[in-house]
ZABA-588223 format. One line per field, with one value per residue (C-alpha): residue number from 1; residue in one letter; x, y, z. Coordinates in steps of 0.02 Angstrom, whole numbers, always signed. Layout:
BEGIN
num	NUM ...
residu	A ...
x	X ...
y	Y ...
z	Z ...
***
This chain:
BEGIN
num	1 2 3 4 5 6 7 8 9 10 11 12 13 14 15 16 17 18 19 20 21 22 23 24 25 26 27 28 29 30 31 32 33 34 35 36 37 38 39 40 41 42 43 44 45 46 47 48 49 50 51 52 53 54 55 56 57 58 59 60 61 62 63 64 65 66 67 68 69 70 71 72 73 74 75 76 77 78 79 80 81 82 83 84 85 86 87 88 89 90 91 92 93 94 95 96 97 98 99 100 101 102 103 104 105 106 107 108 109 110 111 112 113 114 115 116 117 118 119 120 121 122 123 124 125 126 127 128 129 130 131 132 133 134 135 136 137 138 139 140 141 142 143 144 145 146 147 148 149 150 151 152 153 154 155 156 157 158 159 160 161 162 163 164 165 166 167 168 169 170 171 172 173 174 175 176 177 178 179 180 181 182 183 184 185 186 187 188 189 190 191 192 193 194 195 196 197 198 199 200 201 202 203 204 205 206 207 208 209 210 211 212 213 214 215 216 217 218 219 220 221 222 223 224 225 226 227 228 229 230 231 232 233 234 235 236 237 238 239 240 241 242 243 244 245 246 247 248 249 250 251 252 253 254 255 256 257 258 259 260 261 262 263 264 265 266 267 268 269 270 271 272 273 274 275 276 277 278 279 280 281 282 283 284 285 286 287 288 289 290 291 292 293 294 295 296 297 298 299 300 301 302 303 304 305 306 307 308 309 310 311 312 313 314 315 316 317 318 319 320 321 322 323 324 325 326 327 328 329 330 331 332 333 334 335 336 337 338 339 340 341 342 343 344 345 346 347 348 349 350 351 352 353 354 355 356 357 358 359 360 361 362 363 364 365 366 367 368 369 370 371 372 373 374 375 376 377 378 379 380 381 382 383 384 385 386 387 388 389 390 391 392 393 394 395 396 397 398 399 400 401 402 403 404 405 406 407 408 409 410 411 412 413 414 415 416 417 418 419 420 421 422 423 424 425 426 427 428 429 430 431 432 433 434 435 436 437 438 439 440 441 442 443 444 445 446 447 448 449 450 451 452 453 454 455 456 457 458 459 460 461 462 463 464 465 466 467 468 469 470 471 472 473 474 475 476 477 478 479 480 481 482 483 484 485 486 487 488 489 490 491 492 493 494 495 496 497 498 499 500 501 502 503 504 505 506 507 508 509 510 511 512 513 514 515 516 517 518 519 520 521 522 523 524 525 526 527 528 529 530 531 532 533 534 535 536 537 538 539 540 541 542 543 544 545 546 547 548 549 550 551 552 553 554 555 556 557 558 559 560 561 562 563 564 565 566 567 568 569 570 571 572 573 574 575 576 577 578 579 580 581 582 583 584 585 586 587 588 589 590 591 592 593 594 595 596 597 598 599 600 601 602 603 604 605 606 607 608 609 610 611 612 613 614 615 616 617 618 619 620 621 622 623 624 625 626 627 628 629 630 631 632 633 634 635 636 637 638 639 640 641 642 643 644 645 646 647 648 649 650 651 652 653 654 655 656 657 658 659 660 661 662 663 664 665 666 667 668 669 670 671 672 673 674 675 676 677 678 679 680 681 682 683 684 685 686 687 688 689 690 691 692 693 694 695 696 697 698 699 700 701 702 703 704 705 706 707 708 709 710 711 712 713 714 715 716 717 718 719 720 721 722 723 724 725 726 727 728 729 730 731 732 733 734 735 736 737 738 739 740 741 742 743 744 745 746 747 748 749 750 751 752 753 754 755 756 757 758 759 760 761 762 763 764 765 766 767 768 769 770 771 772 773 774 775 776 777 778 779 780 781 782 783 784 785 786 787 788 789 790 791 792 793 794 795 796 797 798 799 800 801 802 803 804
residu	M W Y T L G Y L P K L C A R S V Y D N R M T T S F T H T L L L I V L W F M L V D G M V N L K S G M V T S S S Q A H D P Y F S P K A V D G L Y G S N P L T H C F V S A N S Q I S T A W W M G D I G H V S R I I N I D I Q F R E G T G R Q K G Y F L Y V S N S S S W T N G K L C Y H D N N P D V V P D V I Q N K T C E L D G R Y V M V V I H S D S Y A F V E I C E I D V Y G C R S K F Y G E K C E F P C Y C K Q G C N V T S G I C D T P E C L P G W K G M R C D T K C G P H L F G A N C S Q V C Q C R E S G C H H I T G Y C D K P T C L P G Y R G D S C N R E C A P G T F G G K C S N E C H C E T S G C S H V T G I C K T P G C S R G W H G I T C S E A C G P G T F G E D C N Q T C H C L V T G C N P F I G S C Y E P G C E Q G W S G D S C D I K S E I N E T S S D E C E F G K F G K T C S Q H C Y C D V G D C D H V T G T C L K P G C M P G W R G A A C D Q T C G P G T F G E D C N Q T C H C L V T G C N P F I G S C Y E P G C E Q G W S G D S C D V K S E I N E T S S D E C E F G K F G K T C S Q H C Y C D V G D C D H V T G T C L K P G C M P G W R G A A C D Q T C G P G T F G E D C N Q T C H C L V T G C N P F N G S C Y E P G C E Q G W S G D S C D I K S E I N E T S S D E C E F G K F G K T C S Q H C Y C D V G D C D H V T G T C L K P G C M P G W R G A A C D Q I C D T G T F G E N C N N M C H C L Y P G C D H V N G T C Y R K E V L C Q G G W T G E S C D G A C P A G S F G T R C S K K C H C R F P G C H H V T G T C D K I A A G C L D G W K G D A C D K A E D A V H A C P N S Q D L L T A I H D S V H V C P N N Q D L D T A I L L C V L F G I L L S M T G N A I T M M L I V R R K C C Q K R Q D L Y T L D G G I V N K T Y D D L N L P N N E E T A C S S T
x	-2411 -2210 -2135 -1990 -1846 -1941 -2101 -2036 -2013 -2182 -2274 -2218 -2252 -2422 -2456 -2390 -2493 -2656 -2691 -2841 -2695 -2654 -2520 -2551 -2364 -2379 -2387 -2228 -2143 -2166 -2117 -1956 -1935 -1942 -1849 -1706 -1728 -1743 -1616 -1452 -1453 -1593 -1609 -1727 -1680 -1762 -1608 -1539 -1698 -1754 -1933 -2050 -2238 -2393 -2437 -2426 -2511 -2381 -2297 -2334 -2205 -2156 -1983 -2115 -2152 -1964 -1911 -1923 -2078 -2205 -2403 -2529 -2531 -2470 -2501 -2342 -2270 -2346 -2348 -2518 -2555 -2651 -2835 -2865 -2957 -2852 -2914 -2718 -2611 -2448 -2304 -2125 -1988 -1795 -1687 -1538 -1510 -1582 -1624 -1704 -1854 -1925 -2080 -2134 -2240 -2349 -2422 -2551 -2652 -2772 -2979 -2987 -3006 -2921 -2824 -2972 -2924 -2713 -2594 -2416 -2278 -2101 -2019 -1867 -1914 -1988 -2146 -2275 -2341 -2179 -2179 -2237 -2390 -2365 -2521 -2700 -2841 -2986 -3121 -3227 -3343 -3184 -3068 -2897 -2807 -2700 -2531 -2511 -2366 -2356 -2242 -2167 -2014 -1969 -1809 -1822 -1762 -1925 -2070 -2229 -2405 -2532 -2738 -2850 -3029 -3155 -3145 -3020 -2872 -2773 -2611 -2594 -2427 -2364 -2218 -2166 -2019 -1944 -1879 -1735 -1549 -1410 -1278 -1181 -1306 -1423 -1554 -1733 -1734 -1556 -1461 -1309 -1172 -1100 -910 -902 -799 -926 -1096 -1205 -1358 -1485 -1566 -1451 -1299 -1185 -1064 -1106 -904 -795 -728 -708 -669 -470 -491 -636 -680 -825 -968 -1044 -874 -968 -779 -640 -469 -380 -294 -128 -187 -237 -280 -338 -402 -324 -164 -42 +53 +56 +208 +142 +259 +115 -47 -148 -171 -336 -405 -401 -270 -138 -112 -44 -175 -23 +115 +264 +330 +445 +619 +655 +471 +417 +257 +72 +37 +229 +236 +372 +536 +682 +763 +922 +1056 +960 +889 +840 +706 +621 +742 +873 +1038 +1153 +1247 +1408 +1395 +1517 +1386 +1209 +1169 +1120 +976 +810 +802 +965 +1089 +1192 +1270 +1175 +1358 +1496 +1618 +1592 +1619 +1782 +1814 +1694 +1693 +1594 +1445 +1330 +1478 +1414 +1592 +1723 +1909 +2003 +2152 +2289 +2183 +2093 +2005 +1876 +1833 +1970 +2098 +2232 +2353 +2443 +2596 +2580 +2718 +2600 +2428 +2360 +2270 +2103 +1983 +1929 +2069 +2219 +2305 +2384 +2334 +2493 +2657 +2778 +2783 +2851 +3020 +3030 +2856 +2807 +2674 +2532 +2459 +2619 +2567 +2699 +2875 +3005 +3167 +3078 +3125 +3016 +3057 +3030 +2915 +3021 +3072 +2885 +2851 +2772 +2590 +2587 +2620 +2587 +2686 +2683 +2663 +2492 +2394 +2343 +2369 +2268 +2354 +2337 +2537 +2539 +2614 +2619 +2699 +2763 +2694 +2524 +2483 +2458 +2493 +2656 +2579 +2397 +2264 +2167 +2150 +1978 +1844 +1934 +1943 +2001 +2173 +2241 +2122 +2038 +1854 +1773 +1654 +1483 +1325 +1315 +1489 +1636 +1795 +1946 +1912 +1729 +1691 +1587 +1403 +1301 +1131 +1071 +898 +868 +1037 +1178 +1351 +1527 +1635 +1767 +1706 +1551 +1456 +1269 +1217 +1081 +1050 +950 +960 +878 +790 +902 +1047 +1156 +1308 +1381 +1394 +1223 +1345 +1325 +1181 +1111 +978 +887 +919 +826 +855 +783 +634 +690 +829 +695 +603 +416 +371 +545 +620 +749 +934 +979 +804 +833 +676 +516 +345 +174 +56 -104 -77 +115 +194 +268 +361 +523 +632 +497 +409 +253 +113 +54 -116 -190 -209 -97 -67 -151 -50 +21 -1 +66 +97 +236 +135 +291 +216 +143 -26 -51 -89 -268 -277 -248 -315 -320 -257 -283 -449 -484 -503 -455 -492 -380 -366 -181 -53 -110 -167 -84 -81 -84 -246 -307 -297 -249 -97 -145 -340 -463 -568 -594 -754 -896 -795 -800 -710 -570 -493 -602 -683 -867 -961 -1067 -1173 -1056 -1109 -1000 -911 -797 -606 -576 -663 -518 -441 -272 -184 -311 -365 -471 -655 -724 -561 -534 -375 -239 -77 +89 +209 +346 +256 +88 -1 -11 -107 -312 -350 -212 -116 +52 +187 +184 +369 +492 +488 +388 +326 +397 +366 +324 +420 +386 +349 +163 +243 +95 +201 +242 +443 +496 +476 +619 +634 +548 +560 +610 +670 +632 +840 +794 +805 +709 +779 +611 +578 +440 +315 +422 +396 +297 +367 +324 +397 +488 +370 +370 +204 +195 +112 +239 +405 +543 +701 +841 +995 +1051 +926 +792 +656 +487 +553 +699 +822 +916 +1072 +1060 +1126 +1301 +1340 +1202 +1206 +1111 +925 +833 +984 +980 +1162 +1299 +1472 +1610 +1737 +1836 +1828 +1732 +1594 +1561 +1482 +1298 +1255 +1403 +1482 +1643 +1752 +1728 +1935 +2011 +2177 +2075 +2046 +1899 +1841 +1901 +1858 +1836 +1927 +1902 +1894 +1707 +1759 +1620 +1720 +1740 +1907 +1962 +2041 +1953 +1904 +1874 +1721 +1781 +1599 +1416 +1357 +1504 +1410 +1257 +1371 +1442 +1278 +1213 +1339 +1402 +1583 +1642 +1641 +1695 +1819 +1845 +1672 +1689 +1528 +1447 +1355 +1299 +1211 +1134 +1051 +997 +908 +829 +783 +678 +620 +536 +464 +402 +288 +242 +163 +90 -6 -77 -150 -210 -306 -376 -465 -533 -602 -664 -732 -833 -899 -976 -1035 -1205 -1355 -1517 -1683 -1855 -1952 -2103 -2109 -2261 -2366 -2284 -2167 -2013 -1846 -1681 -1510 -1394 -1348 -1530 -1522 -1453 -1299 -1204 -1090 -942 -990 -1020 -853 -781 -853 -835 -680 -712
y	-13 +53 +172 +268 +365 +504 +455 +471 +681 +683 +600 +703 +860 +820 +788 +961 +1039 +952 +911 +795 +681 +528 +386 +257 +159 -7 +101 +211 +47 -33 +118 +126 -97 -48 +101 +14 -125 -28 +130 +57 +54 +180 +377 +520 +553 +750 +829 +947 +909 +1037 +1058 +1128 +1163 +1208 +1386 +1388 +1512 +1663 +1633 +1450 +1392 +1209 +1198 +1208 +1022 +976 +1109 +985 +1081 +971 +988 +1093 +1248 +1381 +1369 +1441 +1272 +1205 +1208 +1279 +1271 +1437 +1466 +1475 +1382 +1218 +1057 +964 +1033 +944 +954 +871 +850 +801 +688 +717 +537 +395 +297 +124 +217 +120 +218 +390 +496 +619 +756 +830 +993 +961 +1014 +1031 +873 +936 +759 +657 +560 +620 +535 +478 +439 +375 +424 +447 +590 +766 +679 +583 +509 +422 +361 +221 +242 +223 +240 +328 +354 +322 +277 +438 +409 +422 +560 +493 +531 +693 +580 +446 +296 +224 +95 +121 -9 +65 +148 +329 +517 +608 +608 +660 +712 +755 +804 +800 +904 +941 +1133 +1175 +1058 +1097 +995 +1058 +969 +1022 +898 +736 +618 +489 +380 +253 +178 +310 +345 +179 +64 -52 -190 -214 -144 -62 -187 -199 -79 -36 -56 +16 +156 +250 +185 +21 -19 +19 -146 -274 -185 -225 -91 +51 +52 -108 -27 -65 +39 -33 -202 -250 -376 -433 -377 -301 -267 -360 -499 -456 -487 -647 -677 -599 -463 -288 -129 -64 -192 -330 -285 -272 -406 -408 -424 -509 -671 -769 -701 -638 -449 -313 -309 -131 -61 -218 -210 -372 -493 -538 -381 -480 -433 -554 -497 -326 -242 -134 -37 -79 -158 -219 -118 +0 -63 -57 +103 +130 +48 -76 -254 -421 -474 -340 -215 -241 -280 -148 -134 -25 -15 +97 +210 +132 +41 -127 -234 -210 -414 -481 -358 -384 -223 -161 -122 -201 -122 -95 +69 +88 -27 -177 -310 -467 -501 -371 -285 -292 -390 -263 -272 -427 -383 -298 -229 -70 +31 +2 -197 -215 -220 -110 -187 -112 -148 -78 -146 -189 -160 -178 -37 +68 -32 +133 +251 +114 +237 +122 +118 +147 +197 +127 +13 -164 -157 -103 +3 +174 +314 +329 +163 +77 +27 +121 +14 +104 +129 +165 +289 +365 +282 +311 +198 +101 +37 -11 -161 -328 -323 -116 +10 +208 +360 +334 +153 +161 +59 -113 -235 -391 -513 -700 -716 -557 -429 -320 -175 -40 +100 +23 -97 -222 -395 -484 -655 -691 -732 -631 -624 -696 -578 -508 -482 -414 -376 -267 -359 -213 -254 -343 -503 -460 -518 -687 -734 -732 -816 -862 -777 -755 -944 -989 -946 -902 -937 -807 -772 -561 -464 -547 -600 -537 -546 -620 -750 -772 -735 -679 -498 -547 -722 -837 -967 -1001 -1176 -1307 -1217 -1217 -1146 -962 -934 -1027 -1115 -1292 -1432 -1495 -1594 -1542 -1609 -1591 -1449 -1399 -1323 -1163 -1129 -1062 -890 -908 -928 -1019 -1187 -1298 -1322 -1151 -1089 -981 -1051 -958 -1039 -974 -1066 -973 -971 -907 -1052 -1228 -1387 -1311 -1471 -1503 -1344 -1442 -1319 -1358 -1323 -1354 -1195 -1102 -892 -841 -900 -1049 -1236 -1403 -1488 -1348 -1215 -1215 -1211 -1059 -1105 -1188 -1124 -1043 -1059 -927 -885 -969 -1152 -1116 -1159 -1029 -1038 -890 -913 -762 -744 -742 -751 -825 -737 -683 -826 -730 -585 -691 -520 -562 -529 -460 -392 -517 -684 -823 -863 -877 -799 -605 -516 -465 -628 -695 -817 -765 -916 -833 -951 -1057 -1210 -1348 -1390 -1546 -1548 -1572 -1415 -1301 -1152 -1120 -1132 -1202 -1390 -1476 -1522 -1350 -1277 -1162 -1227 -1143 -1202 -1105 -1195 -1087 -1111 -1091 -1257 -1417 -1591 -1529 -1668 -1649 -1496 -1577 -1460 -1536 -1448 -1427 -1259 -1149 -964 -850 -900 -1068 -1226 -1415 -1531 -1488 -1311 -1281 -1261 -1069 -1023 -1043 -886 -773 -815 -764 -757 -868 -1043 -962 -908 -751 -697 -562 -465 -416 -427 -555 -600 -611 -542 -593 -753 -693 -515 -506 -344 -357 -410 -278 -107 -18 -95 -142 -224 -295 -186 -140 -141 -37 -27 -114 -282 -252 -287 -139 -88 +78 +232 +266 +343 +257 +101 -2 -26 +106 +134 +300 +273 +392 +323 +449 +347 +459 +345 +244 +233 +84 -83 -69 -179 -154 +28 -56 +62 -18 +41 +57 +142 +297 +343 +441 +612 +746 +717 +535 +391 +194 +42 +114 +289 +308 +360 +531 +604 +714 +862 +1030 +1060 +1235 +1268 +1361 +1420 +1418 +1250 +1174 +1236 +1145 +989 +1013 +1049 +875 +775 +855 +844 +999 +1176 +1353 +1407 +1568 +1632 +1607 +1644 +1600 +1783 +1745 +1578 +1636 +1806 +1678 +1565 +1727 +1781 +1620 +1601 +1766 +1740 +1560 +1650 +1782 +1662 +1551 +1718 +1765 +1586 +1588 +1760 +1687 +1541 +1648 +1759 +1644 +1532 +1661 +1715 +1551 +1518 +1417 +1520 +1471 +1595 +1572 +1652 +1615 +1506 +1501 +1536 +1417 +1435 +1324 +1314 +1340 +1386 +1511 +1368 +1359 +1537 +1599 +1696 +1832 +1734 +1808 +1745 +1565 +1584 +1620 +1499 +1357 +1287 +1287
z	+737 +728 +892 +881 +944 +894 +961 +1131 +1152 +1034 +1148 +1305 +1212 +1156 +1352 +1398 +1252 +1293 +1450 +1401 +1351 +1471 +1427 +1537 +1614 +1522 +1350 +1411 +1456 +1262 +1181 +1304 +1252 +1054 +1068 +1123 +996 +856 +888 +833 +640 +634 +644 +614 +429 +452 +502 +368 +250 +135 +121 -2 -36 -119 -86 +123 +235 +285 +392 +422 +286 +267 +347 +514 +485 +539 +650 +818 +899 +925 +972 +886 +993 +960 +797 +755 +765 +611 +421 +352 +154 +108 +112 -69 -196 -247 -243 -229 -69 -38 +86 +16 +99 +13 +131 +14 -46 -85 +115 +168 +260 +378 +487 +462 +615 +577 +695 +595 +668 +793 +783 +611 +546 +380 +372 +319 +154 +146 +43 +86 -18 -31 -197 -289 -380 -336 -401 -306 -469 -472 -308 -185 -110 +105 +177 +120 +225 +134 +252 +227 +379 +503 +544 +567 +736 +750 +768 +636 +639 +473 +426 +276 +236 +48 -29 -83 -70 -51 +81 +43 +103 -14 +1 -149 -124 -262 -182 -39 -16 +146 +228 +399 +489 +647 +627 +544 +575 +467 +513 +422 +412 +455 +351 +301 +365 +269 +270 +313 +489 +459 +557 +444 +426 +264 +251 +60 +12 -91 -15 -57 -111 +43 +14 -42 +18 -128 -154 -284 -333 -300 -175 -4 +170 +252 +329 +221 +66 -38 -160 -4 +87 +213 +253 +364 +284 +312 +488 +439 +315 +334 +265 +88 +4 +138 +31 +189 +275 +444 +552 +696 +772 +870 +823 +670 +672 +673 +489 +501 +600 +575 +778 +842 +920 +1031 +1048 +968 +808 +700 +714 +622 +661 +795 +839 +893 +728 +702 +545 +582 +519 +665 +695 +598 +689 +755 +707 +761 +883 +986 +879 +1032 +923 +863 +704 +658 +498 +386 +286 +217 +396 +417 +369 +515 +520 +499 +551 +389 +329 +163 +103 +164 +276 +475 +574 +660 +811 +740 +611 +564 +462 +551 +639 +778 +875 +951 +855 +935 +1038 +924 +802 +758 +638 +475 +491 +614 +484 +549 +668 +827 +898 +1052 +1169 +1329 +1356 +1158 +1089 +1067 +947 +856 +840 +872 +1000 +1133 +1309 +1373 +1286 +1195 +1038 +989 +903 +713 +747 +770 +800 +903 +857 +819 +649 +559 +512 +580 +466 +291 +204 +60 -108 -293 -387 -448 -284 -222 -111 -181 -233 -244 -377 -422 -406 -212 -199 -120 -247 -234 -367 -346 -474 -415 -395 -304 -417 -532 -659 -532 -658 -723 -607 -763 -695 -724 -760 -819 -644 -526 -346 -285 -330 -480 -636 -813 -880 -728 -589 -561 -602 -445 -522 -583 -502 -437 -475 -333 -328 -436 -626 -550 -626 -448 -437 -295 -267 -122 -125 -112 -139 -203 -134 -86 -250 -146 -23 -84 +71 +37 +76 +154 +229 +135 -11 -190 -162 -156 -125 +46 +128 +169 -34 -65 -208 -143 -209 -44 -3 +137 +323 +478 +596 +740 +749 +864 +743 +609 +628 +596 +398 +363 +357 +273 +329 +337 +374 +232 +127 +121 +159 +76 +181 +228 +417 +371 +469 +386 +458 +467 +387 +218 +214 +209 +293 +473 +417 +270 +136 +48 +20 -142 -305 -217 -220 -174 +8 +46 -38 -140 -333 -419 -480 -648 -807 -796 -628 -479 -292 -147 -164 -356 -367 -479 -656 -786 -965 -1023 -1228 -1235 -1107 -967 -790 -645 -531 -366 -419 -596 -685 -876 -937 -1077 -1103 -1206 -1139 -1226 -1296 -1171 -1031 -958 -808 -760 -735 -870 -725 -774 -873 -1022 -1131 -1251 -1366 -1361 -1514 -1561 -1525 -1738 -1763 -1650 -1723 -1728 -1556 -1459 -1416 -1319 -1288 -1314 -1390 -1242 -1185 -1266 -1317 -1299 -1436 -1506 -1696 -1612 -1648 -1544 -1549 -1557 -1406 -1297 -1312 -1368 -1462 -1656 -1669 -1510 -1425 -1318 -1314 -1201 -1023 -1045 -1029 -1034 -1173 -1199 -1142 -1004 -850 -831 -810 -608 -503 -526 -699 -873 -1072 -1198 -1133 -949 -973 -903 -733 -653 -488 -414 -239 -181 -254 -412 -576 -752 -847 -991 -1011 -818 -754 -582 -509 -368 -414 -333 -411 -290 -339 -289 -241 -407 -510 -581 -730 -725 -736 -631 -797 -790 -692 -590 -685 -692 -518 -419 -319 -198 -151 -263 -345 -206 -175 -252 -268 -289 -385 -518 -699 -756 -618 -494 -488 -473 -329 -202 -249 -279 -412 -577 -597 -422 -502 -556 -384 -290 -326 -214 -22 -17 -8 +2 -108 -143 -117 +6 +155 +164 +209 +339 +248 +225 +53 -20 -136 -283 -335 -265 -345 -235 -103 -141 -164 +3 +88 +2 +43 +216 +177 +105 +178 +137 +260 +138 +117 -83 -158 +7 +50 -144 -122 +51 -23 -162 -21 +48 -84 -135 +38 +28 -131 -78 +71 -32 -172 -5 +58 -101 -135 +44 +31 -135 -56 +83 -39 -170 +0 +58 -111 -145 +18 +21 +107 +112 +71 +49 -109 -210 -361 -477 -301 -182 -66 -73 +6 -97 -104 -191 -288 -378 -441 -600 -551 -660 -776 -673 -517 -584 -654 -495 -407 -530 -470 -300
***
């Protein structure tokens, strides 16, 4: 016999109402022990239960059986069916959802013996004829005890007590307790928590829908995310340096983050202007800030007084300004590195000005007197010809050839993406964001595999380097290569994983190869049988819908029934023992046994003699000669579409395949930066103007037109006022159209506020209209508990409430 939490107060209550009842110390102690053993996953399910019954004796209606008042005296605590000549009397409680029921305790009315012969049912419908029998009192010679404790390990929503009689049938229940699994628990004794997003089967624990709460995975969502993963679908990677992280929150087991990250879960990038370990370093980039990991400026250019690849080095003696590219000629003590003003007055001979940076004895001249290497009306424009000089009016080079980093007839265009140097004939192999077109240095550190050097243009063998030079998860001569080991770290020289196992989608001793055709997942040990183009090596999803014969599922990895056939019966484009392997030859057919292509050439996305190898990471399409610009984990080897659901492209690129340059007038990461070049625009990666000779839009200066001029510009109209606010560089000192713009803003604010108030009032009225209330009414002679949702409301009231 089961005794549970609810039996303790019931036992005490009965001792109050019935002085004849005594309880031994041993009995009470046993109840307490069993209570603590069972309380974990179980709960009394009568809370919120909706009751109904056959006709009741007024005022002893069905809810009194679950009102929490124990004992049969006074009678007003009990449900009593009507004193009428009926053959079946019943009481029913609706839990509201299917639950795992463990135990049911009933306290019948004392002294009448009318509980004799009762039936106890558990059902998924409101009819006991469809339910499962928990207990039947079938001894006609003995009246059962007033308190009944019945073990009912059944799944159901409704609990029913039924009594049949040839003449008068009565049900008299003073209290009933139904114990079962609390919400989000399952199992025979409710011992297992359920982490499924939409609930799970109360017996098996299998999820109703294939979605888990954050931090869990598996068909029952009972497996925690791996040591370095957390969150929804275990899709987030924690940035902890020396440990794993909490599978739900991402909080690091040890409070040490990888460089560039901060916070308890190391999921916050360093604040703008800081980078590196513990975000303790500062960068002084001119415009768009720096990489939170390396400190390298996202676009070239340091703030005044700073220089270096991370703009963290102060200007040296005798230099000042942006990138420290201006020279002062102070007589004694040097100059301020930010503005160039001399610390003590006095300039070297031949120089003047506050910063001693103006060559003395130079008169203003016409354009035919421009000094070497300059041109234009005021001789202020630079030409980048290889021999250094150009036409003083147009800037056209007098002899062919451009300076490193420039191209075009007038040497006024910077090198394209991935090229640099003289005539842009050198190629860099930077891992992420491309290289400087003049010297080839990568904007962010890291070279593609097999390349090294500051410009990643040296084909090299990997030499040993001390392990303290590489950060966690990287290896190689320049520590620029990533390892994809399951536990995240690898040998700093070879990339071999320190512990066995690769991240999903990778294989090999160094986890440097993506899964081969038809395989995916951890260690590539899962097989997909997609009909056409193969599957994603990371999650196994087919690139195009359709499975091979005999297979099913999103990854076509579930075996169906299929009969073997000899390989000489293979249809066109298949081979192997069961004709289940696809050949990816350009003309579609191959040797039906080996899969070797009968004619040279592979389908897009494939390579090798048998066309059985997918394109290397970062390449796709025919002959694998197209490059994608998607950040980790790369792109589809056939069509170039980025694997990530949220497409993240390298700086300067956009589109689902990251194969489109930023629209004209924008550049950089997510094409979020605006260039201010006059004509015809700017480079989509660096922001450098395509034609420096064309100049910048009003209010801007610099090679990339990314530096605001100090001069104040008047706004000719209200549109310019909005532009001024957006760019934070223009002001309107003469208040031209300013009053109109302010008036429009005020009117728009008032309109927005009125609209918000109207919507709020409508929701409040609708909520009051549709608030649920409970009422009792008689239906077919029986008293039932109903809500207003169960009534037939007038059409207008139904319509008003239908959308809430």
